[in-house]
N, C-alpha and C positions, 0 to 999 in steps of 0.2 A: 424381724428386727433382731440383730445380734445382741449378745450380752453387753458389749461395750456401748452400743447405741442405746440400749435400754437404760444403762447406768447414767449415761449423759442426760437422757430425757428425764429421768427421775430427779437428778440433781437440779436441772433447770426448773422442773415443776415445784420442787421444794423452795428454791430461791424465789420463784414467783409468788408462792403462798406467803412466805415470810415478808416479802415486799408489800403485799396487800395488807397483811396484819400491821405492819409499820405505818402504812398510809392511814389505815383506820384509826390507829392509836393517835396519830398526829391530828386527824380531823376531829377526834373527840377531845383534843386538848389535854391528853394525859402525857405526863413525862414518863421516861423510862423508869424512873424511881417509883412513881405512883403505880405503874403497871406491875413492876416487880413486887411491890408490897402486897398487891392484891393476889398475885399468883403464888407468892411464897418463895420467890427466888431473889437473887441480888440484882441490883441495877446493872452491874457489870455483866451478868448473864444475859439480861435483855439486850444490852449493847452488842455482845458477842453473837447472839442469835440473829439480831437484825443485820449485822454486818457480814454474816456468813462464816464467822470464825468457828462457831459452835452450832451444832444441830440440836434443837430442843428434843427432849424426850417426848414420847407420845402424850404422856400426862400433862407436861408443860404446854405443849402445843394446844391440846384440848382446852386447858384452863385459860390460856391466852385468848383463844378463839371465843370461848364462852363470855369472858369478861368484856371483850370488844364487840360482842354481838355479831360475830363473823360466822355465817352458816357453814357447817361442815357436814359431810356425808353421814347419814345415820342419826344425826342429832335429833331431828324431828321424830323419827321412828322410835328412838330410844326414849324420848320424853313421852311419847304416846303410850308406850308399853308400861310406863310407870304410873300412868293415870288409870289404866284399866284394872 
């Protein structure tokens, strides 16, 4: 896979993940404002992340995923290492 194809695939993967987070937020009945307050960002930032205008930082993405109960790679392993 060439560099351009890799970049396109990565952008699509990020869009898919963000869409899944948005769908989870909506299923849980959380507004963008409520999620933003829990994450520590503005409702405008949540809106821009969900619409693809802005990419979240890794910390923001992890916080959103955690609050929404969205499994991400390494989360279980990370939690396990803190219990030992």
